[in-house]
N, C-alpha and C positions, 0 to 999 in steps of 0.2 A: 435119386428121388424122382418118382414119377408125378403125375398130375391126375386128379379126378376132375373131369369136365361134366357139368350138368347141362345137357343139350335139349332145349325146348323143341318140340316137333309140332307140326300144324294141327290145329283143332278141327280144321275143315279143309280149306283150299290148300293144296300142296305147294302152291306158289308162295305161301306165307313163310316157308323155311328160309333161313338166311344163308348167305354164301359162306359165312364163317362156320355155321353149324355143319354144312356139307363138308367143309375142309376137315373139321375135327373128326367127324365120323369116318372119313377116309383114312386119317392118320392114326387113329386110336389102335392100340394093340388089341383091345377087347371092348365090345359094346355090350353093356348090361341093359337088358330090356325087360319091361314089365310083362310083355307077351312077345316071344320071339317070332311068332307067326305074323303079328301085326307089324312089328318093326322090320321084319324080313321083307315084307311087301313094300314098305317105304324105301328101304335101302335098294331094293331091286329097281324101283321106279327111277331112282337117281343113279343107277348103275354103280353102286358102291358095294365092293366086296369086303366084308368085315366079319370077323368072328363074333358070333352072338352067344350070349349066356343069359339064362333067365335070372332075374332078380326082382322078386315081387313080394307082396305082403305076407305070403305064406312061407317064404324061406329067408326073408331078409334078416330075421333075428339070428339065424344060424350062419349066414354067409357074409354079413357086413364086415366083421372083423378080419376074416380071411382075405377078402378083396382089398381091404385097406392095407393089410400087411404086404400084399403083392404090389400095390401101388408104391408103398414106401420102399420096396426093393427095386423099383425102377420102371414098372409098367405104367403106361398111359391108358386110362379107361374113360369111356364116355357112358354116362347113364342117361337113358331115355325112358319115358313112360309111353303109354299108348297114344296120348295126345296131350299137348300142353307142356308145362314146365314141371320137371320132376320135383316132388316134395309138396306140391300144391294139390292136396287131396289125392296124392299118389305116392308110391314108395320113393324114398330119397333121404328123409331125415336121418334114419339110422346109419346109412352109409356115410353121409356127411359127418355125423358125429364121430363115427369110428375113424374116418380119415383125419379129422382134426386131432383126435387123440393120438394118432400115429405121426403127427407133425407133417401131414401131407398137404400140398397145395391144392385148394379147392377153387375151381373157377366156374361160375354160373354164367352162361351166355344169355344175353337178352333175347327175348323171343315170345312166341305165342302163349297166352293163357286166357281162358275163357272169360274170367270175371272182369277183366279190365275193359274190353270193348262193351260188355253188357252195362257196366257202371256208367261209362261215358255217354252211351247213347240212351240211357234210361231217362234223362232229363231231370234226374234228382241230384242234389248236391253231392259232389265227389271230391271236395277238398279234404273231407274227413269221413272215413268209413271204417266199418269193421267187417272182416271176411269170416264168416261162420262155417263155410264149407257145407258138408252134408250134416243134417240134424241126425241125432240118434234115431234108429228106426223104431225102437220100442222104449226100453227103459231109459229114463232120463230125458226123453223128448219134451214132455210137458214142463219139466223143471227148467230146461234150457230156454224154452220160449218165454216162460214167466220171468226169468232173469233178464231177458232182453226187453221186457215191456217198457221200461223207462229209458232205454238206450236212445240217446239223442243223435247219434251218427247214423248215416245211411248204412243199412245192413245188407249183406250179400249172402245168399244161400245157393248151394247146388242141389238139384233134385232130379230124380229119374221120372220118365213120363208116366209110369203106372202109379206113382205116389203123389204126383203134383197137385191133383185136384184136392185130395185129402189134406195136403200141406197148406194149400191156399185157404181152405175152410178153417184150419187150425189157426192160421195167421189172423184171419178175420175175427175169430173168437178172442184171441189174446190181445191183438193190437187195435182192434176195432175195424169194422168193414169200410170205413171212409179213409183209412190211411192210404196215401198214394204209393204206387209201386209200378214196377215194370217186370214182365216175364219175357225173357229172351231165350230163344231156342235155336238149335242148329246154327250156331254162330260160325260164320265164314263158310257156310255150305250153301247149296243151291236154294234150299227152302228156308233160309234164315228169316226169322220173324221176331219182332219186338212189340208186345202188346202192353200198352200203358193205360193207366186208369187207377181207380180205387181197388183195394183188395177184393171187394165184392164184385166189381165189374170184371176184373181179370178172372176171378173164379167162375163167374157166369159164362165167360167166353170159352174157357176150356172145359166146362161142363157140357156146353153145347157142341164144341168142336174137339174131337178126340186128340189128346196131347200126343205128339210124336217128337222124338229126338230128346237129347239131353237139355235140361233147363238151367238157366241162371235166374234166380229170383232176386230182384233188387227192391228193397223196401225202405221207404222214407223213415227217418228217425222220429221219435216222439218230441213233443214240445217240452222245453224246460219251464220252470215256474215263471220266469220273466216273459218268455214268449207267450205263454198262455195268458198272462195278465194283460199284455199288450193286445192280444187278439180279442179278449173279452171287452176291453175298453173300446177297441175299434168297432166291434159288433154293436156295442151299446150306443156309440155315436151314430152309427148307420141306422140303428133302430129309431133313434130320436129324430133323425133327418126324415126318415120315411113317415113318421107320425106327423111331423110338421107339414110335409108335403100333402099328406092326406087331408089335414085340417084346412089347408088353403083351398083345396078343391071343393 
C-alpha cells in the first residue's frame, strides 16, 4: 500500500517551502500537478528530478480513481497545486475522496495557504471564521452574499484583480459600507499589501489604485442581537453624556 501526500507549495516567496515538503517531492514515485509547467519550474529551482503528471479541475473527475488505485497498489504520489495547499480552492478533494475509498493512507503536510496570513494580519477577530473561497462569478453570487448577511464570524473570500472592485461594491451593498475589512494582496511576494478600513474605504482605495495580484478579502462578521443591543445602549449613554456636557457649557 502506497501513500498520497498533499504537499503545500509557496504562495509567494520560495523560501516558504518546508524541508519535509522538499523531501517528499524528491522521494515520490509521481508528482501530480495542477500545472506541470508551474510545478516544473518549482522543482527545477530546488534541483528535484521527479516525474510529473497533470491533475487539474478539467481531468480530475476521470483520473482520481485510477491514481488512487495505483497508490493502493504501492505507488507513492505527491499532489501539488500551483500555489498553496491542495484542496483549498484548488484540485485535491476528489483525489483524497478516491484514496480514502481505496483505503489509502492520506497525509497532508502543514504549509503555505494564502488565507491564514491574511486573516491573522487583518486585525479582525480570527478565533472563529468562515472560509468562503471564490464567490460564484454569476449565477448564485447574490444569493450567497445574501445568505452571509447575518454571519457573525469573520468571513474570508478569494478574488481576482479584475473583479475585486466590483466585489467590494457588492459587499458594501449587502453588508453595509461601514463594515470593517482588510484586503490583502500578493501575500509573501515583493509587493505584499494589506489595506484595512471600512468596505467603502477599501473599495475607494482600489478604485483609485489599479488592483494587481491575487486578493484575499477578510470581512468582519455582523453583530448578533445582544451585541447590537449593547452597542445601542452604549451609544445612547454617550449621547446623554454629550448632551449634559453641552448643557454645562
